[in-house]
C-alpha positions as a printed NumPy array, in Angstrom:
array([[  0.   ,   0.   ,   0.   ],
       [  2.798,   2.377,   0.917],
       [  4.644,   1.626,  -2.351],
       [  1.506,   2.239,  -4.403],
       [  0.952,   5.604,  -2.639],
       [  4.607,   6.554,  -3.174],
       [  4.336,   5.625,  -6.851],
       [  1.107,   7.619,  -7.229],
       [  2.621,  10.692,  -5.532],
       [  5.716,  10.457,  -7.73 ],
       [  3.595,  10.051, -10.866],
       [  1.411,  13.038,  -9.922],
       [  4.562,  15.118,  -9.403],
       [  6.317,  14.049, -12.614],
       [  3.299,  14.046, -14.976],
       [  2.956,  17.873, -15.12 ],
       [  6.705,  18.167, -15.741],
       [  6.464,  15.753, -18.673],
       [  3.517,  17.683, -20.096],
       [  5.393,  20.972, -19.724],
       [  8.47 ,  19.52 , -21.423],
       [  6.323,  18.465, -24.391],
       [  5.204,  22.063, -24.805],
       [  8.708,  23.539, -24.79 ],
       [ 10.492,  24.421, -28.02 ],
       [ 14.09 ,  25.493, -28.261],
       [ 17.377,  25.771, -30.11 ],
       [ 21.063,  26.352, -29.492],
       [ 21.839,  27.46 , -33.019],
       [ 19.623,  30.446, -33.683],
       [ 21.11 ,  33.311, -35.663],
       [ 21.396,  37.037, -35.054],
       [ 22.899,  39.254, -37.738],
       [ 23.56 ,  42.952, -37.493],
       [ 24.382,  45.334, -40.284],
       [ 25.754,  48.877, -40.195],
       [ 25.89 ,  50.905, -43.389],
       [ 27.526,  54.292, -43.843],
       [ 29.072,  56.011, -46.872],
       [ 32.47 ,  55.115, -45.365],
       [ 31.946,  51.407, -44.666],
       [ 29.485,  48.516, -44.38 ],
       [ 29.86 ,  46.245, -41.356],
       [ 28.165,  42.872, -40.919],
       [ 28.447,  40.418, -38.039],
       [ 26.753,  37.053, -37.535],
       [ 26.197,  35.009, -34.39 ],
       [ 24.992,  31.46 , -35.179],
       [ 25.11 ,  30.175, -31.602],
       [ 22.03 ,  31.836, -30.13 ],
       [ 20.18 ,  29.769, -27.513],
       [ 16.429,  30.268, -27.256],
       [ 13.396,  28.711, -25.589],
       [  9.736,  29.261, -26.509],
       [  6.627,  28.051, -24.659],
       [  3.732,  28.161, -27.163],
       [  1.097,  27.638, -24.457],
       [  2.032,  30.882, -22.662],
       [  3.9  ,  32.765, -25.389],
       [  6.961,  33.121, -23.137],
       [ 10.188,  33.461, -25.118],
       [ 13.817,  33.949, -24.128],
       [ 17.103,  34.071, -25.939],
       [ 20.71 ,  34.463, -24.985],
       [ 23.573,  35.407, -27.3  ],
       [ 27.236,  35.373, -26.36 ],
       [ 28.729,  38.647, -27.584],
       [ 32.082,  37.03 , -28.443],
       [ 30.26 ,  34.635, -30.801],
       [ 29.606,  37.442, -33.312],
       [ 31.873,  36.872, -36.306],
       [ 33.089,  39.65 , -38.582],
       [ 34.695,  39.589, -42.001],
       [ 37.769,  41.373, -40.597],
       [ 39.489,  40.186, -37.408],
       [ 40.303,  43.773, -36.399],
       [ 36.592,  44.71 , -36.474],
       [ 35.797,  41.761, -34.241],
       [ 38.532,  42.757, -31.798],
       [ 37.324,  46.396, -31.603],
       [ 33.707,  45.251, -31.276],
       [ 34.504,  43.014, -28.293],
       [ 37.091,  45.171, -26.52 ],
       [ 36.172,  48.783, -27.288],
       [ 32.41 ,  48.855, -27.887],
       [ 30.646,  45.865, -26.342],
       [ 33.195,  45.246, -23.555],
       [ 32.326,  41.561, -23.869],
       [ 34.529,  40.49 , -20.948],
       [ 32.429,  42.724, -18.675],
       [ 29.087,  42.172, -20.48 ],
       [ 29.356,  38.68 , -22.046],
       [ 25.722,  38.194, -23.172],
       [ 22.759,  39.875, -24.777],
       [ 19.536,  38.525, -23.258],
       [ 15.897,  38.917, -24.244],
       [ 12.987,  37.832, -22.037],
       [  9.478,  38.449, -23.212],
       [  6.298,  37.2  , -24.746],
       [  4.978,  36.427, -28.216],
       [  1.614,  38.086, -28.811],
       [ -0.363,  36.568, -31.711],
       [ -2.526,  38.994, -33.657],
       [ -6.289,  38.622, -33.401],
       [ -6.077,  35.486, -31.222],
       [ -4.243,  33.565, -33.96 ],
       [ -3.486,  29.949, -32.98 ],
       [  0.286,  29.425, -33.364],
       [ -0.147,  25.645, -33.135],
       [ -1.972,  25.678, -36.491],
       [  0.423,  25.141, -39.444],
       [  1.044,  28.285, -41.444],
       [  2.556,  31.759, -41.308],
       [  1.556,  33.914, -38.348],
       [  2.158,  37.638, -37.848],
       [  2.948,  38.326, -34.186],
       [  4.389,  40.991, -31.94 ],
       [  7.22 ,  40.213, -29.573],
       [  7.344,  42.297, -26.422],
       [  9.835,  42.159, -23.596],
       [ 13.123,  43.285, -22.12 ],
       [ 16.349,  43.324, -24.118],
       [ 19.484,  43.521, -21.97 ],
       [ 22.737,  44.369, -23.649],
       [ 25.935,  46.04 , -22.395],
       [ 24.401,  46.151, -18.897],
       [ 21.355,  48.178, -20.022],
       [ 17.812,  46.792, -20.142],
       [ 15.199,  48.353, -22.419],
       [ 11.605,  47.314, -23.026],
       [ 10.945,  46.727, -26.723],
       [  8.031,  45.677, -28.915],
       [  8.722,  44.488, -32.46 ],
       [  6.739,  42.776, -35.217],
       [  7.785,  39.231, -36.049],
       [  6.737,  36.255, -38.137],
       [  6.336,  32.707, -36.861],
       [  5.901,  29.863, -39.331],
       [  4.521,  26.674, -37.807],
       [  5.34 ,  23.404, -39.549],
       [  3.252,  20.226, -39.425],
       [  5.876,  18.543, -37.214],
       [  5.413,  21.105, -34.425],
       [  8.583,  23.055, -35.241],
       [  8.395,  26.826, -35.555],
       [ 10.576,  29.207, -37.576],
       [ 10.704,  32.683, -36.013],
       [ 12.004,  35.786, -37.761],
       [ 12.242,  39.352, -36.591],
       [ 13.88 ,  42.535, -37.871],
       [ 14.567,  45.421, -35.529],
       [ 16.566,  48.614, -35.288],
       [ 19.039,  49.137, -32.443],
       [ 20.809,  52.355, -31.505],
       [ 24.105,  51.608, -29.722],
       [ 23.715,  54.735, -27.569],
       [ 20.405,  53.371, -26.188],
       [ 22.448,  50.613, -24.548],
       [ 25.291,  52.768, -23.274],
       [ 27.613,  51.716, -26.099],
       [ 30.004,  54.55 , -26.845],
       [ 31.329,  54.991, -30.348],
       [ 34.489,  57.154, -30.417],
       [ 34.239,  60.243, -32.617],
       [ 37.285,  59.025, -34.58 ],
       [ 35.202,  56.137, -36.061],
       [ 31.708,  57.683, -35.77 ],
       [ 31.511,  58.104, -39.572],
       [ 32.121,  54.361, -40.063],
       [ 29.35 ,  53.088, -37.765],
       [ 25.672,  53.758, -38.416],
       [ 23.658,  55.505, -35.704],
       [ 21.068,  52.739, -36.014],
       [ 21.968,  49.103, -36.698],
       [ 19.724,  46.692, -38.596],
       [ 19.353,  43.509, -36.561],
       [ 17.839,  40.287, -37.897],
       [ 16.875,  37.382, -35.646],
       [ 16.288,  33.941, -37.223],
       [ 15.446,  31.003, -34.992],
       [ 14.291,  27.472, -35.864],
       [ 12.559,  26.009, -32.816],
       [ 12.177,  22.267, -32.378],
       [ 10.556,  20.271, -29.576],
       [ 12.762,  19.737, -26.561]])
């Protein structure tokens, strides 16, 4: 009798965890690209090691990107980015925590392309700002979801100082693209 009760209590404890795990989508190889264009120079960097988790039942979404994982065409740009601008030893990650808001009660579990808004807090270089951006989520028949989002980021909004000597080479506003392929965890 005691064993049966212990088993039942354990099952009642574990069952919700199993259900929650079935609802969780994630990746460790999402991609964030940023682009800066000025008459003096175009700068592109790509980070293909972005970790992200999405809970479709609640809309909760998080991602984390190591700053040092951004790769540039020129090694010197990457060095300046990490040491002079992003201070990646002091501020090693960019983190977003927020929520996906479907438009008009759209059901993201239904296969197809869904226009959504993503709202939450973006923390970068030790500064947290609340943002809301439009995004697209494409749900596949296998339960996977492709998420894409384009946003504009001003380095000064995050306390990132650009020396006047190179100000002409770095755009005041950077184009940032987020591409994440979520699969069931």
